[in-house]
C-alpha positions in Angstrom: 0.0 0.0 0.0 1.3 3.4 -0.9 0.1 6.7 0.5 -0.9 9.3 -2.1 -1.5 13.0 -1.6 -5.2 14.0 -1.5 -6.8 15.1 -4.8 -9.2 18.0 -4.6 -11.8 17.7 -7.4 -14.6 20.0 -6.1 -14.8 23.1 -3.9 -17.5 25.2 -2.4 -17.5 28.8 -1.2 -19.7 29.5 1.9 -20.4 33.1 2.8 -22.1 34.5 5.8 -25.4 36.2 5.1 -24.0 39.5 6.2 -21.6 39.5 3.2 -24.5 39.3 0.6 -27.4 40.7 2.7 -27.6 43.9 0.5 -28.3 41.7 -2.6 -31.0 39.6 -0.9 -34.6 40.9 -1.6 -36.4 42.0 1.5 -39.2 39.5 1.0 -36.9 36.5 0.6 -37.6 33.8 3.2 -34.8 33.4 5.7 -35.7 29.8 6.6 -36.0 26.8 4.2 -39.4 25.6 3.2 -40.3 22.4 1.4 -36.8 21.1 2.4 -37.4 17.5 1.3 -38.5 18.5 -2.2 -35.5 20.9 -2.5 -33.1 18.3 -1.2 -34.4 15.7 -3.6 -34.0 18.1 -6.6 -30.4 18.9 -5.4 -29.4 15.3 -5.2 -30.9 14.6 -8.6 -28.9 17.5 -10.1 -25.7 16.3 -8.5 -26.3 12.7 -9.8 -26.9 14.1 -13.3 -23.8 16.3 -13.1 -21.6 13.4 -12.0 -22.9 11.3 -14.8 -22.2 14.1 -17.3 -18.6 14.2 -16.0 -18.1 10.5 -16.7 -18.3 9.4 -13.1 -20.4 6.8 -11.4 -22.4 8.4 -8.6 -24.0 6.4 -5.8 -26.6 8.1 -3.6 -25.8 7.6 0.1 -28.1 6.8 2.9 -30.2 9.7 4.1 -28.6 9.6 7.6 -25.0 9.5 6.1 -23.0 12.2 7.9 -21.1 14.5 5.5 -22.3 13.9 2.0 -25.3 12.7 -0.1 -23.5 11.3 -3.2 -20.3 9.3 -3.5 -18.9 9.3 -7.0 -15.9 7.6 -8.7 -14.6 7.6 -12.2 -15.5 4.8 -14.4 -12.8 2.1 -14.1 -11.8 3.1 -10.6 -12.8 1.2 -7.5 -14.2 3.3 -4.6 -10.7 3.8 -3.1 -9.6 5.7 -6.2 -7.3 3.0 -7.5 -7.5 1.8 -11.1 
């Protein structure tokens, strides 16, 4: 077994509301509504995007801590090896 450096393939930028508050309409809801439907649409979009990138996505269990979709490139096992 050989240790390999981590490979970053995706990134996200999270901003506090105070940074963008001037751009948020005054009537915008501050709390999520219809969260199950929105979550489902988000997971479906991620699955489609992963397929489009040539990866094999697998939806994770609802109570999986950390992420909703695990994806690997076609021809790779889940550890990232070929």
